[in-house]
PAGUGU-276222 format. One record per atom (N, C-alpha, C, O, CB): x, y, z; residue in three letters. Coordinates in pm, whole numbers, plus 50000, padded with zeros to 5 digits. Atoms other than C-alpha are relative to their C-alpha. Glycine has a CB too. Example, Ala and Ser with C-alpha at 12.3 -4.5 7.8 and 13.67 -1.06 7.14 Angstrom:
<nodes>
500894988150000Ala512304955050780Ala500905012050000Ala501945011850066Ala499015000350125Ala499184988149994Ser513674989450714Ser499235010950073Ser499745022050090Ser500415004649858Ser
</nodes>
This chain:
<nodes>
501305003849944Met230102981107936Met499534987049934Met499654985449813Met498955011449979Met500545012450052Tyr228572946607899Tyr498535002349966Tyr497715005050055Tyr500174988350102Tyr501364997250048Val225412950507689Val499404987249944Val500014980649860Val500005011349893Val500725011850048Leu222902922607631Leu498835004649915Leu497995012449960Leu499524991150118Leu501064996150093Ile220612926207329Ile499084988249975Ile499544977349941Ile500595005249867Ile500995010350031Gly217412906207290Gly499455002249861Gly498785012249835Gly498865000250103Gly500504998850137Gly216642900306923Gly501105003249902Gly501745013749912Gly498945010549993Gly498984998050102Ala218982896506626Ala499355003549867Ala499774998649762Ala500884987449985Ala500574994650123Gly216742913906375Gly500875011449950Gly501995013249996Gly498555004950024Gly499224989250059Met217872943706171Met500445010150106Met501605014350108Met499195007149891Met499654990049899Met217722967606467Met501004994550100Met501975001250135Met498755004750073Met499095006049903Gly219392943806709Gly501414998649946Gly502385001550017Gly499494986550042Gly498695001850061Leu222252936206470Leu500705013449976Leu501905014749998Leu499874992449868Leu499414986850021Asp222772972806379Asp500465006250131Asp501515012750137Asp498995009349931Asp499614995049868Leu222842982006748Leu501274993050047Leu502184999450099Leu498874997950102Leu498835007749959Ala225342954206816Ala501255005349930Ala502295007149993Ala499824985049970Ala498864995050079Lys227612967006537Lys500445013850050Lys501635016350067Lys499625000749850Lys499674986349957Ala227413003406653Ala500605000250139Ala501585007250164Ala498755008849996Ala499515000249862Leu227932995707023Leu501364993350009Leu502204997450089Leu499004992850091Leu498695006550003Leu230822972206948Leu501085009849954Leu502185010250010Leu499984987749908Leu499054990050052Ala232523000006749Ala500335010650105Ala501385016950099Ala499445006649874Ala499794990249894Met232163022407056Met500794994150117Met501105001150213Met498665005250051Met499175006149898Gly234122997607265Gly499284991850104Gly499894987350201Gly500755010350069Gly500775007949903His231332979307448His500134985049969His500434981149856His498525004249999His500045014550017Thr231192941707501Thr498554996049978Thr497684999250059Thr500624992550124Thr501385002550042Ile228092928207328Ile499694985049998Ile500474976949949Ile499755006149861Ile500565013550014Ala226062896407368Ala498595001549945Ala497855010449987Ala499994992350138Ala501324999150062Ile222962890307158Ile499314986450012Ile499964976050001Ile500115004449852Ile500785012349982Val220182864607209Val498894999749896Val498165009449878Val499414999250144Val501065001550099Asp217892851406936Asp499744985249976Asp500624976849993Asp500385007149867Asp500365013950026Thr216032819606847Thr500464995249863Thr500494983249837Thr498494998350011Thr499595003450137Asn217272820706487Asn501494996749995Asn502325005650016Asn499685011649903Asn498585003550002Pro220552801306454Pro500805007049891Pro501985009949910Pro500154985149983Pro499294993150107Leu221422818006124Leu500325014550039Leu501405019650008Leu499154999849871Leu499764986349955Ala221032852606277Ala501135000350103Ala501955009550103Ala498725006050060Ala498925000849900Cys223272842106567Cys501344997549932Cys502365003449970Cys499704988950102Cys498765002750074Gln225852828406326Gln500505012649932Gln501705015549933Gln499774989049896Gln499634987450065Tyr225812861206133Tyr500595009750103Tyr501595016450076Tyr498775006449931Tyr499514990949896Ala226272880606458Ala501424996450041Ala502255005250063Ala499074999750122Ala498655004449960Arg229302859806551Arg501035002449890Arg502095008149914Arg499984985250038Arg499015000350107Glu230992857406212Glu500165013449928Glu501275017049889Glu499634989449900Glu499954987750077Lys230112890306045Lys500185012550086Lys500805022350043Lys498765001349918Lys499904988249913Ile229842914306339Ile501104998250104Ile501805007750138Ile498665002750069Ile498955002749903Gly232132897506590Gly499575001450144Gly500375004750231Gly501135009049976Gly500504999549862Val229892896806898Val499614986050044Val499494976849963Val498795009850011Val500495012749948Met228812868607125Met498524998649967Met497775008449973Met500234999050153Met501405002450033Ala225502852807025Ala499564986850062Ala500264976750052Ala499775000049846Ala500535011749931Phe223372828207218Phe498664996249939Phe497745004349931Phe499845002850152Phe501245004850062Glu220702807207051Glu498994996250107Glu499294988650200Glu500294987949907Glu501065003049905Gly217432805707239Gly499125012150021Gly499335022749962Gly500574995350131Gly500954989349974Ser214612826907372Ser500575010250098Ser501165006550200Ser498694994250054Ser499524989349912Ala215472860507526Ala499105002050121Ala499355010850203Ala500105012949922Ala500844999649880Val212672854707778Val500084986750074Val499224983450155Val498535003249963Val499735012649930Asn214062821207894Asn501135002650100Asn502215006950061Asn500394988549899Asn499024996649896Thr215912824708224Thr501324992449982Thr502394998050007Thr499424997050137Thr498775007850020Thr218382796708144Thr500885006349892Thr502095007349909Thr499654985549961Thr499264993650110Val219382813507817Val500575013350045Val501725016550016Val499105001949876Val499534986849954Leu219622847807978Leu501184998750097Leu502125006550090Leu498855007750068Leu498895002149907Leu221852834708257Leu501264995649926Leu502364999849959Leu499624989650105Leu498875004350082Glu224062817608002Glu500615011849926Glu501825012649908Glu499574989049901Glu499544988250075Ala224272850407809Ala500615010750091Ala501155020650042Ala498845006049922Ala499354990849906Gly225452868208125Gly499175011550048Gly499695022450070Gly501195005449938Gly500864988949958Ile222462888708231Ile500355005250139Ile500105016950170Ile498554995749997Ile499654995649864Arg223732889808589Arg501115010550000Arg501195018750091Arg500434988050085Arg498914990250006Lys226782909808481Lys499725011249899Lys500545020249882Lys501304993049964Lys500334989750099Ala225022930708215Ala499775013550067Ala499055014450166Ala498764995949919Ala500254986349951Gln225152968108276Gln498875006649924Gln498345016849966Gln501265008549990Gln501124994950079Ala222542973808007Ala499384988649921Ala500084979749872Ala500465011449905Ala500755009350083Val219862953407834Val499195008149900Val498575018149936Val499084990650086Val500824993650103Ile218232963407506Ile499054989549944Ile499494979549887Ile500905006249885Ile501015009650047Ala214982945507419Ala499465004649865Ala498785014849856Ala498844998650102Ala500454996650135Thr214312945907044Thr499284988149937Thr499414985749817Thr501195004449910Thr500705011850049Leu212132914907012Leu498825004049913Leu498415015649911Leu499524991350118Leu500994996750104Arg209412912506749Arg498655004150056Arg497875010549985Arg499824988349908Arg501314996849942Glu206452916406989Glu500205007450132Glu501135004650207Glu499174987250022Glu499934992549874Asp205822940707274Asp499844990850121Asp500484993050224Asp498935010850003Asp500215009149887Ala204612912207496Ala501304992850036Ala501594990850154Ala498904989749966Ala498715006349975Leu207982894907457Leu500995009950060Leu501735006750153Leu500574994049871Leu499134989749944Asn209852927107519Asn499665002950145Asn500555005150228Asn499905012849917Asn500434997349863Leu207792932807832Leu500524989150094Leu500974992050206Leu498465000750008Leu499475011049918Ala208782898407963Ala501505001550020Ala502004999150129Ala499684986449934Ala498554998249987Met212452905807892Met500335011550094Met501285010650173Met500635002549863Met499804988849908Val212212939208070Val499804995450145Val500594998750233Val499035011749966Val500305004949865Thr210652922208374Thr501144991350053Thr501554992750168Thr498684991949999Thr498915008849958Leu213382895708386Leu501295008050023Leu502045005150116Leu500234988949896Leu498804991749985Ser216122921708340Ser499965007750132Ser500975008950201Ser500145009849882Ser500174993149873Lys214732941408632Lys500224990250116Lys500854993750216Lys498595006350009Lys499845010349897His214602909208838His501474997050026His501874994650141His499274987249959His498585003149985Tyr218302903008773Tyr500865012350029Tyr502095011550029Tyr500514993149876Tyr499294988149954Gly219222938408872Gly500765007849896Gly501725014849928Gly500934996150102Gly499334992350106Val220232952908535Val499685014950018Val498505018550024Val499554995149858Val500284985849971Pro220642990708592Pro499395007949885Pro498595017049908Pro501275006750040Pro500574992950115Gln219823002308237Gln499244990149912Gln499814980349862Gln501125007149918Gln500845008850081Ile216942986308050Ile499305008549894Ile498435016649924Ile498964992350090Ile500544992350113Val216103000307707Val499124990649918Val499504979349889Val501145006249912Val500925008650074Val213122987107512Val499455007349878Val499125019149883Val498864995350091Val500674994850120Arg211802992207160Arg498524997250011Arg498114985850035Arg500604993749871Arg501455001449987Met208072998207167Met499325001849864Met499625011349791Met499455010250101Met500804998850124Ser205702992106875Ser498635005850030Ser498165014749959Ser499864986349932Ser501354995749962Asp202332997307048Asp500095009150121Asp500565005050227Asp499084987750030Asp499864990349892Arg202103028607262Arg499184996350124Arg499385002150230Arg499585013749952Arg500745004649882Asp199613010607491Asp500924993350102Asp500534991350217Asp498914990349958Asp499045006549910Phe202692993907639Phe500875010150076Phe501735006150154Phe500904990649922Phe499174989949934Thr204183026907759Thr500024998350151Thr501084997350212Thr499515014049964Thr500075001349855Glu202953023608117Glu500454986250049Glu501194985450147Glu498585002750048Glu499505013249956Pro203472985708144Pro501524999049997Pro502124993150087Pro499424989149912Pro498545000350006Tyr207082990108034Tyr500605007450120Tyr501565002750182Tyr500515006249868Tyr499504992249887Thr207623016808299Thr499824992350131Thr500734991750213Thr499275013550009Thr500285007749878Leu205982995608569Leu500924987850011Leu501294983750121Leu498534995650002Leu499165012050000Ala208102965708466Ala501475003350028Ala502254994550065Ala499894992849866Ala498644996149967Gly211302985708511Gly500845005549887Gly502045007649904Gly500694988750056Gly499234994250111Ala212302999508172Ala500475014050036Ala499695022250085Ala499145000449870Ala499484986649973Thr214583029708211Thr499825009249880Thr499755021449895Thr501474999250039Thr500224992350122His214113040807849His499104992049906His499374980449877His501355003749931His500915006350096Thr211223032907614Thr500055007949870Thr499765019849867Thr498554999450055Thr499824993350130Ile211823040707246Ile498924995249904Ile498874983449869Ile501414997249942Ile501025003350099Ser208863041807008Ser500585002349861Ser500665013649814Ser498705008550022Ser499394998650132Thr210453034706670Thr499005005349897Thr499385012549804Thr500564986649953Thr501024995050094Thr207163041606491Thr499865015050012Thr499815022149911Thr498654993150027Thr500144985749980Glu206823076006647Glu501235007649951Glu501125018549895Glu499755003150147Glu498784993650048Leu210463084106572Leu499985001449849Leu500325011949795Leu501234992050043Leu500044999750145Ala209983075006206Ala498975010249950Ala499245017849857Ala499684986149945Ala501064990650039Ile206723094606179Ile500475014450020Ile500275022949933Ile498714997450081Ile499534986549972Asn208293125306341Asn501065004449900Asn501065015949857Asn500565000850141Asn498984996550096Arg211283124006107Arg499405003449864Arg499845012849798Arg501004988649986Arg500644997650130Val209033122105800Val499255013350003Val499365021349910Val499034988549964Val500744987549988Ile206783150205922Ile500945012050001Ile500695022049935Ile499145000050127Ile499044988949994Asn209773172106006Asn500625002849864Asn500835014449828Asn501104996850101Asn499394998250132Ala211283166105662Ala499075007449905Ala499515015249821Ala500384986449940Ala500984993450086Ile208063177805497Ile499685014150051Ile499625023749973Ile498714991749993Ile500414987349942Glu207143205705738Glu501145010050008Glu500935022049989Glu499434997650138Glu498844991149981Tyr210653219805793Tyr501174995249914Tyr502154990049969Tyr500415000550149Tyr498915004750086Pro212863211905491Pro501315007650023Pro502385002949983Pro499615001449854Pro498804992149974Gln215303239005605Gln500804994450118Gln501974997650135Gln499635014650027Gln499375005249879Val216093219805926Val500744987149968Val500164977749915Val498954997750111Val499195011950025Asp218933194705903Asp499574988450089Asp499544976950045Asp501485003150021Asp500435010349905Ala217743175806212Ala499195006750110Ala499405018450141Ala501214992250059Ala500844994849893Met215173180106487Met499764988950102Met499454977650066Met498665005549945Met500275009649893Met214803162906823Met498985005950096Met499005017850125Met501314996350075Met501054995849909His211843164307058His500354995850143His500824984650165His498634994149957His499755003149860Phe212213165907437Phe498795003750084Phe497985012250047Phe501255007250050Phe501094997349905Glu209823165607731Glu498644999149932Glu497845008649935Glu500175013950064Glu501275002750067Gln206943150407535Gln499645010849897Gln498495014949885Gln498894998850103Gln500244990550107Gly207363175207253Gly499885014550045Gly499485023149966Gly498774996349929Gly500104986249951Gln207473206407473Gln501215008449960Gln501155020749960Gln499845000050151Gln498774993250038Ile211023214907361Ile500534993749871Ile500474981549854Ile501074999150114Ile499415004850124Glu212653212207017Glu501465004449995Glu501805015750031Glu499215005349877Glu498614996550027Val216363211106939Val500214998749850Val500044987949793Val501014990850080Val499864999550146Leu217093221306579Leu501465001249959Leu502235008350022Leu499195011849942Leu498694998450062Lys220213217106370Lys499785007149869Lys499065002149782Lys500724986149980Lys500244991550117Leu220373244406105Leu501315004149935Leu502245008350003Leu499195012350039Leu498864995150077Ser222883252205832Ser499745014649961Ser498615018449934Ser500264991249873Ser500154985750029Leu223543289005762Leu500595003349863Leu501815004649851Leu500695008550109Leu499514995950133Pro223783297805390Pro500365014849999Pro500065022050094Pro498954996949891Pro499544986250010Gln225233330805271Gln498865010050018Gln499055020550079Gln500685002249867Gln501124990549996Gln221783347005239Gln499275000050135Gln498315007550153Gln499024996849890Gln500675000649869Cys220823338105597Cys500155013350073Cys501225019350073Cys500584988550085Cys500064986949935Tyr219843369105797Tyr501035001550112Tyr501535012550134Tyr498625002550055Tyr499134998849883Ile222063361106096Ile501484998149966Ile502334999450054Ile499594990050105Ile498605001650040Val225273354505897Val500725013450014Val500225023749969Val500114994649855Val499224987949980Gly227963379605992Gly499685007450128Gly500335017350160Gly499815009149886Gly500394993749874Arg226263388606320Arg500544992050117Arg500734979950108Arg498475001450010Arg499595007049879Ser227453380506669Ser498764994250068Ser497644998550041Ser500785009550097Ser501135006149929Leu225303358906895Leu499295010350086Leu498075009850102Leu500494988350087Leu500614989549918Ala224723389107120Ala499085008749916Ala497995012449960Ala501095008650067Ala500834991950089Glu223403409306825Glu498734992549961Glu497654998449956Glu500795003949873Glu501175008150036Val221103380906724Val499014999650115Val497815001550095Val500424985649961Val500885001249882Ala219743376707078Ala499285013050031Ala498175012950085Ala500804995650121Ala500594987049969Gln219053414107107Gln499035004849893Gln498335014749912Gln501095010350019Gln500924996250106Asp217123415706781Asp498574997550048Asp498264986550092Asp500304992149870Asp501375001649949Pro213443421706872Pro499194989349928Pro498184984649980Pro499275013149990Pro500735010350073Arg212333396606607Arg500464985850035Arg499824976149997Arg500155002349851Arg499505013149959Phe214403368306757Phe499024994050101Phe498715000550201Phe501455000950061Phe501045005849914Pro211873344306920Pro500404999550146Pro501454994050181Pro499654986049953Pro499734999649856Asp211733350007295Asp500064985850057Asp499184977650030Asp498925008350073Asp499885013349940Gly212943319807491Gly500834990349917Gly501084979149960Gly498654994250022Gly499175008450086Thr215023305907203Thr501475002150034Thr501905013450060Thr499745003149850Thr498574999349970Leu218693298007268Leu500804992949892Leu500394982449844Leu500304993950139Leu499055006750087Ile221573289807035Ile501074993850090Ile501845001050153Ile500655009949894Ile499175006949900Ile223493263407231Ile501224993149939Ile502084988350013Ile499164989950073Ile498885006650063Gly225913249106975Gly500395006849870Gly499545012449800Gly499674985449974Gly499524993450122Tyr228073262106692Tyr501144991949939Tyr502094988150008Tyr500465014550031Tyr498965007050075Gln230153244506427Gln500355008749880Gln499575009749785Gln499534985649955Gln499634990550104Ala232043268906206Ala500154993349864Ala499764999049762Ala501305007050037Ala499815007450124His232953242705945His499754985250026His499934980650138His501445002349943His500345014249980Pro231943206205888Pro501114991750064Pro500834982150136Pro499634993949869Pro498895007949947His235433193505979His500415004250140His501294997950200His501195001149908His499654995249866Glu235573212906307Glu499034994450104Glu497944989750071Glu499985015450004Glu500835005049891Asp234193202806646Asp498855009650030Asp498955021750007Asp500844997750126Asp501104991749953Leu230853215206776Leu500425006450131Leu500924999750221Leu498694991550018Leu499614992749879Thr231463242107039Thr498785006850062Thr497735008049999Thr501095010449968Thr501044992149933Ile229373261107292Ile500325014749975Ile501355019550022Ile499934996850155Ile499694986150035Pro229163296907161Pro499765009550117Pro499125006050216Pro499155004449880Pro500294989449905Asn229173329207360Asn499535012349924Asn499395011949802Asn501235003350088Asn500574988150063Gly227903364207291Gly500855005949890Gly500335012449799Gly499775010450103Gly499114994250100Ser230963373707087Ser500194991149877Ser500844995149781Ser501345002850062Ser499885009150115Thr230713343606853Thr499315005849878Thr498135009049882Thr499414986250034Thr500564994850124Val230213356006498Val499604988249912Val500404979249887Val501035009349926Val500555011050079Leu228033333206285Leu500405001449855Leu500085011449790Leu498484999450014Leu499454999250135Glu229693325305953Glu499144992449900Glu498394983349937Glu501424994549998Glu500665007350108Ser228283314205620Ser500604986049989Ser501814984349996Ser500145007649866Ser499555013850009Gly228473276605583Gly500134993050133Gly500484981250139Gly501294999549931Gly499915005949867Ser228413271005957Ser498684993350037Ser497704994049962Ser500365010850105Ser501185007149951Thr225903250606158Thr499755004050144Thr500685005450223Thr500174984649988Thr500354996849861Ile224033259706476Ile499034989650055Ile498314983049981Ile499385014150009Ile501025007449928Leu222033240506735Leu499185010150079Leu499745017950157Leu500624989150094Leu500884990549932Ala219033260106862Ala498934992550078Ala498384982650030Ala499365009849900Ala501065005649917Val216603252007143Val498845009849999Val499035021850022Val500494997250146Val501174991450003Thr213073265507113Thr498754992050030Thr498824979850051Thr499875007149864Thr501285006749978Lys209403257407168Lys499374996649865Lys499625003649767Lys499055008850084Lys500585004250129Pro207393239306898Pro499285011149926Pro499385012249804Pro499044988750022Pro500784989450066Gln205173269306832Gln500875011349946Gln500375020249876Gln498985005650098Gln499104989350045Leu208253291106766Leu500914995749886Leu501715003849838Leu500835004750116Leu499095005050105Val209963269306503Val499845008249872Val500835012649814Val499734985149972Val500234992250123His208323287306207His500525014350016His501105019949923His498505000249965His499554986349975Gln209093321006366Gln501525001049993Gln502075010649939Gln499505005050136Gln498545000250004Leu212753311806409Leu500504998849856Leu501435005949817Leu500564988550085Leu499595001950140Ile213053299906047Ile499745012849920Ile500555016749837Ile499244988049937Ile500314987450069Asp211333331705923Asp501025010850036Asp501495018149950Asp498585004750036Asp499044990049953Phe213633353406135Phe501354998449931Phe502005008349895Phe500174999150152Phe498705002650060Met216703336805989Met499985001649849Met501045001549785Met500464986150036Met500094998450145Gly215413341505635Gly500154987049926Gly500604986949811Gly501025009649953Gly499855013150061Leu215343304305564Leu498694994349949Leu498674983449892Leu500614990550098Leu501315005550035Tyr211623300205497Tyr499874997649850Tyr500225006149768Tyr498895009250048Tyr500295003450140Lys210683282805174Lys498544995849992Lys498114987050066Lys500954988549946Lys501415003450012Ser207053281305069Ser499844986649931Ser498724982049911Ser499245010949925Ser
</nodes>
């Protein structure tokens, strides 16, 4: 996939490095010649010096053939202009980093397919780390209506040694919660479990639940720490 990134700041460069490693073709646009030089020499991607909201620069960078554009410019107003131009040139996937949540609707109206609030992501990660130290990772979906939790199962965990069917039938297991992923050991692949899957000590599960049931799930598993 040909991906065009606007902005060679820390996020733009890290994205370029990660996407390049995944096999994508990357072009990055920035006004800073040193940042462009770094992108070319240290990361190994194409870099174009100039404004990412200048049509001449964008055309030179190949926006007409881009299958995805990622706008990571320093200001929301600049990102909004890049989103608008990307939509104009028919880019099918337009991802934008948002700093000010007041831009949520303007980004959507301009044609952004995905709007990522980096501030909200950081705040949520910090809050989750404090509120739920037992949870390895947590992701929010549908405006926070659904939570996906990654949980490690120590030996003392209540559900260790039980099958998924036994866990689901336990009256204390939060209603509406599902265990959708299972990794028996860190070096093994994540699998989709079934009712006969026995949960082992040292394994990891992915569970889907509602926000108001997270504490109940942790209590049920015997992982709660005051």
